[in-house]
C-alpha positions in Angstrom: -65.1 27.4 -0.1 -64.4 30.4 -2.3 -62.5 32.4 0.4 -60.3 29.3 1.0 -59.7 28.9 -2.7 -58.8 32.6 -2.9 -56.3 32.2 0.0 -54.6 29.3 -1.6 -54.5 31.0 -5.0 -52.8 34.0 -3.5 -50.2 31.8 -1.8 -49.5 29.9 -4.9 -49.1 33.0 -7.1 -47.2 35.0 -4.4 -44.8 32.5 -3.2 -44.8 29.2 -4.9 -45.3 29.2 -8.6 -42.1 28.9 -10.6 -40.0 28.0 -7.6 -38.2 24.8 -6.8 -37.4 23.9 -3.2 -34.5 21.8 -2.2 -36.4 20.2 0.5 -39.9 19.7 1.8 -39.0 21.7 4.9 -37.9 24.6 2.8 -41.3 24.6 1.0 -43.1 24.3 4.4 -41.0 27.2 5.8 -42.0 29.4 2.9 -45.7 28.7 3.3 -45.4 29.4 7.1 -43.6 32.7 6.4 -46.3 33.6 3.9 -49.2 32.8 6.2 -47.4 34.7 9.0 -47.2 37.8 6.7 -50.8 37.3 5.5 -52.3 37.1 9.0 -50.0 39.2 11.1 -48.5 42.0 8.9 -50.6 42.5 5.8 -52.8 45.6 6.2 -56.5 45.1 5.0 -58.4 48.0 3.9 -61.8 46.7 4.9 -60.5 46.2 8.4 -59.4 49.8 8.8 -55.9 49.2 7.5 -54.9 46.9 10.3 -53.8 43.2 10.0 -56.3 40.5 10.4 -54.7 39.4 13.6 -54.8 43.0 15.0 -58.5 43.3 14.0 -59.3 40.0 15.7 -57.4 41.0 18.9 -59.2 44.4 19.1 -62.6 42.7 18.4 -62.1 40.0 21.1 -61.1 42.7 23.6 -64.2 44.8 22.7 -66.4 41.7 23.1 -64.9 41.0 26.6 -65.3 44.6 27.6 -68.9 44.4 26.5 -69.6 41.4 28.7 -68.0 43.1 31.7 -70.3 46.1 31.4 -73.4 44.2 30.7 
């Protein structure tokens, strides 16, 4: 639960607090844009300065390679 709370806290502070959106769609688009950045573009130091998505893709490929060679 703590990681989820941290994620939503970062979203709120980074993109939502102090803003007013004309429509619900506009607010949803902002959340989607932020989540896309957070997962696909943001470099993470503990992942070797790659994005979480890149790390997951590399990890999955390595797991598949390990299965083939086993």
